[in-house]
MARZAMAR-658643 format. One line per field, with one value per atom (N, C-alpha, C, O): residue number from 1; atom name; x, y, z; residue in one letter. Coordinates in steps of 0.1 Angstrom, whole numbers, padded with zeros to 4 digits, always signed. Atoms other than C-alpha are relative to their C-alpha. Layout:
N
num	(NUM	...)
atomo	(CA	...)
east	(X	...)
north	(Y	...)
up	(Z	...)
residuo	(A	...)
// end
This chain:
115
num	(1	1	1	1	2	2	2	2	3	3	3	3	4	4	4	4	5	5	5	5	6	6	6	6	7	7	7	7	8	8	8	8	9	9	9	9	10	10	10	10	11	11	11	11	12	12	12	12	13	13	13	13	14	14	14	14	15	15	15	15	16	16	16	16	17	17	17	17	18	18	18	18	19	19	19	19	20	20	20	20	21	21	21	21	22	22	22	22	23	23	23	23	24	24	24	24	25	25	25	25	26	26	26	26	27	27	27	27	28	28	28	28	29	29	29	29	30	30	30	30	31	31	31	31	32	32	32	32	33	33	33	33	34	34	34	34	35	35	35	35	36	36	36	36	37	37	37	37	38	38	38	38	39	39	39	39	40	40	40	40	41	41	41	41	42	42	42	42	43	43	43	43	44	44	44	44	45	45	45	45	46	46	46	46	47	47	47	47	48	48	48	48	49	49	49	49	50	50	50	50	51	51	51	51	52	52	52	52	53	53	53	53	54	54	54	54	55	55	55	55	56	56	56	56	57	57	57	57	58	58	58	58	59	59	59	59	60	60	60	60	61	61	61	61	62	62	62	62	63	63	63	63	64	64	64	64	65	65	65	65	66	66	66	66	67	67	67	67	68	68	68	68	69	69	69	69	70	70	70	70	71	71	71	71	72	72	72	72	73	73	73	73	74	74	74	74	75	75	75	75	76	76	76	76	77	77	77	77	78	78	78	78	79	79	79	79	80	80	80	80	81	81	81	81	82	82	82	82	83	83	83	83	84	84	84	84	85	85	85	85	86	86	86	86	87	87	87	87	88	88	88	88	89	89	89	89	90	90	90	90	91	91	91	91	92	92	92	92	93	93	93	93	94	94	94	94	95	95	95	95	96	96	96	96	97	97	97	97	98	98	98	98	99	99	99	99	100	100	100	100	101	101	101	101	102	102	102	102	103	103	103	103	104	104	104	104	105	105	105	105	106	106	106	106	107	107	107	107	108	108	108	108	109	109	109	109	110	110	110	110	111	111	111	111	112	112	112	112	113	113	113	113	114	114	114	114	115	115	115	115)
atomo	(N	CA	C	O	N	CA	C	O	N	CA	C	O	N	CA	C	O	N	CA	C	O	N	CA	C	O	N	CA	C	O	N	CA	C	O	N	CA	C	O	N	CA	C	O	N	CA	C	O	N	CA	C	O	N	CA	C	O	N	CA	C	O	N	CA	C	O	N	CA	C	O	N	CA	C	O	N	CA	C	O	N	CA	C	O	N	CA	C	O	N	CA	C	O	N	CA	C	O	N	CA	C	O	N	CA	C	O	N	CA	C	O	N	CA	C	O	N	CA	C	O	N	CA	C	O	N	CA	C	O	N	CA	C	O	N	CA	C	O	N	CA	C	O	N	CA	C	O	N	CA	C	O	N	CA	C	O	N	CA	C	O	N	CA	C	O	N	CA	C	O	N	CA	C	O	N	CA	C	O	N	CA	C	O	N	CA	C	O	N	CA	C	O	N	CA	C	O	N	CA	C	O	N	CA	C	O	N	CA	C	O	N	CA	C	O	N	CA	C	O	N	CA	C	O	N	CA	C	O	N	CA	C	O	N	CA	C	O	N	CA	C	O	N	CA	C	O	N	CA	C	O	N	CA	C	O	N	CA	C	O	N	CA	C	O	N	CA	C	O	N	CA	C	O	N	CA	C	O	N	CA	C	O	N	CA	C	O	N	CA	C	O	N	CA	C	O	N	CA	C	O	N	CA	C	O	N	CA	C	O	N	CA	C	O	N	CA	C	O	N	CA	C	O	N	CA	C	O	N	CA	C	O	N	CA	C	O	N	CA	C	O	N	CA	C	O	N	CA	C	O	N	CA	C	O	N	CA	C	O	N	CA	C	O	N	CA	C	O	N	CA	C	O	N	CA	C	O	N	CA	C	O	N	CA	C	O	N	CA	C	O	N	CA	C	O	N	CA	C	O	N	CA	C	O	N	CA	C	O	N	CA	C	O	N	CA	C	O	N	CA	C	O	N	CA	C	O	N	CA	C	O	N	CA	C	O	N	CA	C	O	N	CA	C	O	N	CA	C	O	N	CA	C	O	N	CA	C	O	N	CA	C	O	N	CA	C	O	N	CA	C	O	N	CA	C	O	N	CA	C	O	N	CA	C	O	N	CA	C	O	N	CA	C	O	N	CA	C	O	N	CA	C	O	N	CA	C	O	N	CA	C	O	N	CA	C	O)
east	(+0011	+1697	+0005	+0014	-0004	+1700	-0004	-0015	+0003	+1702	-0011	-0009	+0010	+1670	+0000	-0007	+0000	+1678	+0007	+0017	-0005	+1684	+0011	+0019	-0009	+1703	+0009	+0005	-0008	+1733	-0005	-0011	+0005	+1725	+0011	+0022	-0011	+1744	-0007	-0018	+0004	+1740	-0001	+0009	+0002	+1725	-0012	-0023	+0011	+1704	-0005	+0001	+0006	+1680	-0015	-0020	+0014	+1646	-0009	-0008	+0010	+1616	-0014	-0016	+0014	+1580	-0008	-0007	+0009	+1554	-0014	-0018	+0014	+1518	-0008	-0006	+0007	+1495	-0015	-0020	+0014	+1458	-0007	-0004	+0007	+1435	-0013	-0018	+0013	+1403	-0011	-0021	+0011	+1381	+0002	-0007	-0001	+1394	+0010	+0015	-0010	+1418	+0014	+0016	-0013	+1455	+0009	+0006	-0010	+1484	+0013	+0017	-0013	+1516	+0010	+0008	-0010	+1547	+0014	+0016	-0014	+1584	+0009	+0008	-0009	+1611	+0014	+0016	-0013	+1648	+0004	+0000	-0003	+1662	+0013	+0021	-0012	+1688	+0009	+0021	-0008	+1699	-0009	-0021	+0007	+1690	+0006	+0018	-0005	+1694	-0008	-0018	+0008	+1681	-0014	-0023	+0013	+1653	-0009	-0021	+0008	+1641	+0008	+0020	-0007	+1650	-0007	-0018	+0005	+1646	-0002	+0007	+0003	+1629	-0002	-0007	+0000	+1633	-0012	-0016	+0011	+1604	-0001	+0000	+0002	+1597	-0014	-0017	+0014	+1560	-0003	-0004	+0002	+1555	-0015	-0018	+0014	+1517	-0004	-0015	+0003	+1520	-0005	-0014	+0003	+1519	-0002	+0002	+0001	+1509	+0008	+0010	-0008	+1530	-0010	-0021	+0008	+1518	-0006	-0011	+0005	+1506	+0008	+0020	-0007	+1513	-0001	-0012	+0000	+1523	+0007	+0014	-0007	+1534	+0012	+0011	-0012	+1569	+0006	+0005	-0008	+1589	+0014	+0015	-0013	+1626	+0008	+0009	-0007	+1647	+0014	+0022	-0013	+1676	+0008	+0008	-0009	+1701	-0006	+0000	+0007	+1675	-0003	-0008	+0002	+1672	-0013	-0019	+0011	+1645	-0006	+0002	+0006	+1621	-0004	-0008	+0003	+1616	-0012	-0011	+0012	+1582	-0001	+0003	+0002	+1573	-0009	-0015	+0009	+1553	+0009	+0019	-0007	+1565	-0009	-0021	+0007	+1553	+0007	+0019	-0006	+1559	+0002	-0007	-0004	+1578	+0006	+0008	-0006	+1593	-0002	-0002	-0001	+1590	+0010	+0011	-0011	+1618	+0002	+0001	-0005	+1628	+0012	+0011	-0013	+1664	+0003	+0002	-0003	+1674	+0015	+0021	-0013	+1708	-0002	-0013	+0000	+1717	-0007	-0012	+0006	+1705	-0015	-0022	+0014	+1671	-0004	-0016	+0003	+1674	-0003	+0005	+0002	+1659	+0011	+0015	-0011	+1685	-0005	-0001	+0004	+1667	-0014	-0017	+0012	+1632	-0005	-0002	+0005	+1613	-0006	-0009	+0007	+1600	+0009	+0016	-0006	+1615	-0010	-0021	+0009	+1599	+0007	+0018	-0004	+1603	-0006	-0018	+0005	+1601	-0008	-0005	+0009	+1573	+0001	-0002	-0002	+1582	+0006	+0000	-0006	+1606	+0003	+0007	-0003	+1610	+0015	+0023	-0014	+1642	+0007	+0019	-0006	+1648	+0003	+0014	-0003	+1645	+0012	+0020	-0011	+1668	+0014	+0024	-0013	+1694	+0005	+0017	-0004	+1694	+0005	+0015	-0005	+1697	+0013	+0022	-0013	+1725	+0011	+0022	-0010	+1744	+0002	+0014	-0001	+1737	+0008	+0017	-0007	+1750	+0015	+0023	-0014	+1782	+0008	+0020	-0007	+1790	+0004	+0010)
north	(-0005	-0658	+0006	+0000	-0006	-0635	-0007	-0013	+0006	-0649	+0008	+0020	-0007	-0641	-0002	+0005	+0003	-0656	+0011	+0018	-0010	-0632	-0005	+0002	+0007	-0657	-0010	-0016	+0011	-0679	-0013	-0015	+0013	-0715	-0010	-0007	+0010	-0747	-0014	-0017	+0013	-0782	-0008	-0009	+0007	-0801	-0009	-0005	+0010	-0832	-0001	-0006	+0001	-0829	-0005	-0001	+0005	-0846	+0011	+0018	-0011	-0823	-0007	-0012	+0004	-0833	+0012	+0022	-0011	-0812	-0005	-0015	+0002	-0810	+0010	+0022	-0009	-0796	-0002	-0013	+0001	-0788	-0001	+0007	+0001	-0800	+0008	+0011	-0008	-0781	-0008	-0001	+0008	-0810	+0000	-0006	-0001	-0802	-0010	-0009	+0010	-0832	+0006	+0018	-0004	-0830	-0011	-0023	+0010	-0847	+0002	+0014	+0000	-0855	-0007	-0019	+0006	-0862	+0003	+0014	-0002	-0866	+0001	-0007	-0003	-0852	+0001	+0002	-0003	-0849	+0013	+0015	-0013	-0814	-0002	-0011	-0001	-0807	+0011	+0009	-0011	-0774	+0008	+0008	-0008	-0750	+0014	+0016	-0014	-0713	+0005	-0002	-0006	-0691	+0004	+0005	-0005	-0681	-0012	-0010	+0011	-0716	-0012	-0013	+0012	-0750	-0005	-0002	+0007	-0771	-0014	-0021	+0014	-0805	-0007	-0002	+0008	-0832	-0010	-0016	+0009	-0851	-0001	+0009	+0002	-0866	+0005	+0009	-0004	-0857	+0015	+0019	-0014	-0821	+0004	+0016	-0003	-0823	+0001	+0003	+0000	-0824	+0013	+0014	-0014	-0786	+0009	+0006	-0011	-0755	+0011	+0013	-0012	-0724	+0009	+0011	-0008	-0702	-0007	-0001	+0007	-0730	+0003	+0004	-0001	-0724	-0013	-0019	+0013	-0755	+0001	+0010	+0001	-0765	-0010	-0020	+0009	-0780	-0003	+0004	+0005	-0800	-0003	-0012	+0002	-0798	-0008	-0005	+0009	-0827	+0006	+0008	-0005	-0814	-0011	-0014	+0010	-0842	-0012	-0018	+0012	-0868	+0002	-0008	-0002	-0853	+0008	+0005	-0008	-0827	+0006	+0008	-0006	-0812	+0014	+0018	-0014	-0775	+0003	-0001	-0002	-0764	+0014	+0023	-0013	-0736	-0001	-0011	-0001	-0725	+0004	+0011	-0004	-0721	+0002	-0003	-0002	-0710	-0007	-0006	+0006	-0730	+0011	+0017	-0011	-0705	-0004	+0004	+0004	-0726	-0015	-0023	+0015	-0760	-0001	+0008	+0001	-0773	-0015	-0023	+0013	-0803	+0003	+0010	-0002	-0805	-0012	-0024	+0011	-0827	+0001	+0012	+0000	-0838	+0005	+0006	-0003	-0828	-0011	-0008	+0012	-0863	-0001	-0010	+0000	-0856	-0008	-0010	+0008	-0878	+0009	+0019	-0008	-0863	-0002	-0013	+0001	-0854	+0004	-0001	-0006	-0834	+0006	+0012	-0007	-0822	+0002	-0006	-0003	-0807	+0014	+0021	-0013	-0776	+0009	+0004	-0010	-0744	+0005	+0009	-0005	-0736	+0012	+0011	-0012	-0701	+0000	-0001	+0000	-0700	+0013	+0024	-0011	-0677	+0002	-0007	-0003	-0661	-0012	-0017	+0011	-0688	+0004	+0015	-0002	-0692	+0000	-0004	-0001	-0687	-0014	-0015	+0014	-0725	-0004	-0010	+0003	-0730	+0007	+0002	-0009	-0701	-0005	-0006	+0005	-0715	-0013	-0014	+0012	-0750	+0002	-0005	-0003	-0737	+0007	+0003	-0007	-0714	-0010	-0009	+0011	-0744	-0009	-0012	+0009	-0765	+0008	+0001	-0008	-0737	+0002	+0003	-0002	-0732	-0013	-0012	+0013	-0769	-0006	-0017)
up	(-0007	+0378	+0013	+0020	-0012	+0408	+0012	+0013	-0013	+0443	+0008	+0010	-0007	+0462	+0015	+0023	-0014	+0496	+0008	+0004	-0009	+0525	+0009	+0014	-0009	+0546	-0007	-0017	+0006	+0537	+0003	+0014	-0003	+0534	+0000	-0005	-0001	+0541	-0003	+0001	+0003	+0527	+0013	+0020	-0013	+0557	-0001	-0005	+0000	+0560	+0014	+0023	-0013	+0589	-0002	-0013	+0002	+0594	+0004	+0014	-0002	+0591	-0002	-0012	+0001	+0598	-0003	+0004	+0004	+0581	+0002	-0003	-0002	+0591	-0008	-0006	+0009	+0565	+0002	+0002	-0002	+0572	-0013	-0022	+0012	+0545	+0000	+0011	+0001	+0533	+0007	+0012	-0006	+0547	+0015	+0022	-0015	+0583	+0005	+0016	-0004	+0584	-0002	-0005	+0002	+0582	-0005	-0004	+0006	+0564	+0008	+0010	-0007	+0583	-0008	-0010	+0008	+0563	+0005	+0012	-0004	+0570	-0012	-0021	+0011	+0547	+0006	+0018	-0003	+0547	-0007	-0019	+0006	+0541	-0009	-0007	+0009	+0513	+0006	+0006	-0006	+0528	+0009	+0009	-0010	+0556	+0000	-0004	-0003	+0565	+0012	+0016	-0011	+0593	-0005	+0003	+0006	+0569	-0004	-0006	+0005	+0558	-0003	+0000	+0004	+0544	-0013	-0016	+0012	+0513	+0003	+0007	-0003	+0518	-0013	-0023	+0012	+0492	-0001	+0009	+0003	+0477	-0015	-0023	+0015	+0442	-0003	-0015	+0002	+0446	+0002	+0013	-0001	+0437	+0000	-0002	-0001	+0441	+0015	+0018	-0014	+0479	+0006	+0013	-0005	+0485	-0012	-0023	+0010	+0466	+0005	+0017	-0004	+0466	+0008	+0005	-0009	+0494	+0012	+0021	-0011	+0516	+0013	+0013	-0013	+0553	+0007	+0008	-0007	+0572	+0013	+0016	-0013	+0607	-0002	-0009	+0002	+0609	+0014	+0023	-0011	+0634	-0005	-0013	+0004	+0629	+0010	+0022	-0009	+0643	+0004	-0005	-0005	+0664	+0005	+0017	-0003	+0663	+0007	+0015	-0006	+0674	+0015	+0021	-0015	+0709	+0003	+0013	-0003	+0707	-0013	-0023	+0011	+0682	+0002	+0014	-0001	+0675	-0009	-0021	+0008	+0663	-0005	+0001	+0006	+0640	-0012	-0015	+0012	+0609	-0011	-0010	+0012	+0574	-0012	-0011	+0012	+0540	-0011	-0012	+0012	+0508	-0010	-0015	+0008	+0487	-0014	-0023	+0012	+0460	-0002	+0008	+0004	+0442	-0011	-0020	+0011	+0420	-0003	+0006	+0004	+0400	-0009	-0019	+0007	+0387	-0008	-0002	+0009	+0358	-0005	-0005	+0006	+0344	-0015	-0019	+0014	+0308	-0008	-0019	+0007	+0298	+0003	-0002	-0003	+0313	+0012	+0015	-0012	+0344	+0012	+0014	-0012	+0376	+0010	+0013	-0010	+0402	+0014	+0024	-0013	+0429	-0002	-0013	+0001	+0436	+0014	+0023	-0013	+0465	+0001	-0009	-0003	+0482	+0009	+0018	-0009	+0497	+0010	+0006	-0010	+0530	+0008	+0012	-0007	+0546	+0014	+0015	-0014	+0584	+0002	-0003	-0004	+0597	+0015	+0023	-0014	+0630	+0008	+0017	-0007	+0641	+0015	+0018	-0014	+0679	+0002	-0006	-0004	+0697	+0000	-0004	+0000	+0701	-0014	-0017	+0014	+0663	-0005	-0012	+0004	+0656	+0005	-0001	-0007	+0681	-0006	-0009	+0005	+0667	-0015	-0019	+0014	+0631	+0000	-0009	+0000	+0640	+0003	-0003	-0004	+0656	-0012	-0015	+0012	+0625	-0011	-0018	+0010	+0602	+0004	-0005	-0005	+0623	-0001	-0004	+0000	+0625	-0013	-0013)
residuo	(M	M	M	M	A	A	A	A	E	E	E	E	K	K	K	K	R	R	R	R	R	R	R	R	Q	Q	Q	Q	P	P	P	P	R	R	R	R	K	K	K	K	E	E	E	E	Q	Q	Q	Q	K	K	K	K	I	I	I	I	S	S	S	S	T	T	T	T	V	V	V	V	V	V	V	V	R	R	R	R	N	N	N	N	R	R	R	R	R	R	R	R	P	P	P	P	D	D	D	D	G	G	G	G	G	G	G	G	Q	Q	Q	Q	S	S	S	S	I	I	I	I	M	M	M	M	E	E	E	E	F	F	F	F	S	S	S	S	S	S	S	S	R	R	R	R	D	D	D	D	I	I	I	I	S	S	S	S	L	L	L	L	G	G	G	G	G	G	G	G	L	L	L	L	F	F	F	F	V	V	V	V	C	C	C	C	T	T	T	T	E	E	E	E	D	D	D	D	L	L	L	L	S	S	S	S	V	V	V	V	F	F	F	F	A	A	A	A	L	L	L	L	G	G	G	G	D	D	D	D	E	E	E	E	V	V	V	V	E	E	E	E	I	I	I	I	L	L	L	L	V	V	V	V	D	D	D	D	A	A	A	A	E	E	E	E	G	G	G	G	E	E	E	E	K	K	K	K	Y	Y	Y	Y	Y	Y	Y	Y	E	E	E	E	G	G	G	G	R	R	R	R	A	A	A	A	R	R	R	R	V	V	V	V	V	V	V	V	R	R	R	R	S	S	S	S	A	A	A	A	R	R	R	R	V	V	V	V	F	F	F	F	T	T	T	T	E	E	E	E	Q	Q	Q	Q	G	G	G	G	A	A	A	A	P	P	P	P	V	V	V	V	D	D	D	D	S	S	S	S	G	G	G	G	Y	Y	Y	Y	G	G	G	G	L	L	L	L	M	M	M	M	F	F	F	F	L	L	L	L	D	D	D	D	P	P	P	P	G	G	G	G	E	E	E	E	D	D	D	D	L	L	L	L	V	V	V	V	D	D	D	D	I	I	I	I	L	L	L	L	A	A	A	A	R	R	R	R	Q	Q	Q	Q	L	L	L	L	E	E	E	E	G	G	G	G)
// end
C-alpha cells in the first residue's frame, strides 16, 4: 500500500487529551497515549473503535513532557485494528490530523521528532 502521509512520523508515546462535542450539546473528555507522531498529526491508541467516527473534529491537548499543554484541533482521519497472524489484537486506535496547529504545538512536536 502506498504511503499517504505528508510528514515523516516517529514512534513516540505522549499523553493526549481529546475533547469531543456530542450532538446533545455535552462533551466527552478522554485521555489517550500516542503510538506515533508527526508534524501533521498523531495516532492515539484505544481498544474501543466506537469512540469516534471518521471525519469527527475534536479538540486536543498534547502533553509536552508533563510541563505544559498545547491546545489544537484535529480531524479523525483513520481508524485501525492490527492483528497477529494468529488473530490476536496487537494495536488499535485512531489517526488524528492536526487542523491549523499553533506555533507552540508545532514547536513541541518538532522537538519530539528531533529527540
